[in-house]
N, C-alpha and C positions, 0 to 999 in steps of 0.2 A: 579351663585352667589358665591358660594364657590371658584371659581378661581379668582374672582376679577372681571369679565367682567360684571359690573353692568348693561351697556346698554343693552347686549344681554340678561341678565335674566329679565330686564324689558319687553323686546319683548316677551319674552316666558311667563313671568306671563300675558300680556294682552291677549295672545291667551288663556289662561286658563279664564280669566274673561269673554272674549267676548263668550265664547264656553257656548252653551244652555244646554249641556249636563253635565259640570262642576258641581260638588258637594263642590269644593275646592276654589270657588270665594274669600272666605273673607280669606283664607289663602294666595292666590296669590295677593290680595290687600295688606295685611300687608307686606309681603315681597316686594312688589313695593316699599311702602314707606320706608321700610329699606334700600334698595337700594339708593332711591332718596336722604337720608339723608348722606349716605356714600359717595355719589357723590356731598355733600355740595349744594344740590337743596333744600333748607329748605322749602321754601314757596311751592314748588310742594309736597314735604313730609308732610307737614300740610295737603294740600288740601285733598292727598290722604288717611290719616289717618281719617279726618271728612268724607269722601265717606265711609270707613270702618264701621265708626259709625252709618252712617246713612242708608247704605243698608243692614248692617248685625247687628243689635243691639243685637241679642243672640249669637254671635260669642264668642268663648274663647278669641280673639285677642282684644278685645274692651276695656278691662281695661288696658292692656299695652298701647294701643292707646292714650287713655285720659292721663295716665300718661306722654306719652313722649310729648303730646300736650301741657301740662303744662310746660314742662322743656325747649321746643324749642322756 
């Protein structure tokens, strides 16, 4: 993501989310939404932020996701 290769970053984050052993699924979901926003895919980013809120309601990323949902 830091290199601007958002498509590859999304693929990497998807691997984290689909991994049964990962405890970073909320982080990966938030980062995927961020990548989607940077790629101009607002609708997909909104859906991903909503998934974050639904699946990980106690995540530290939820307040930011809620705020961004109101802004986009």
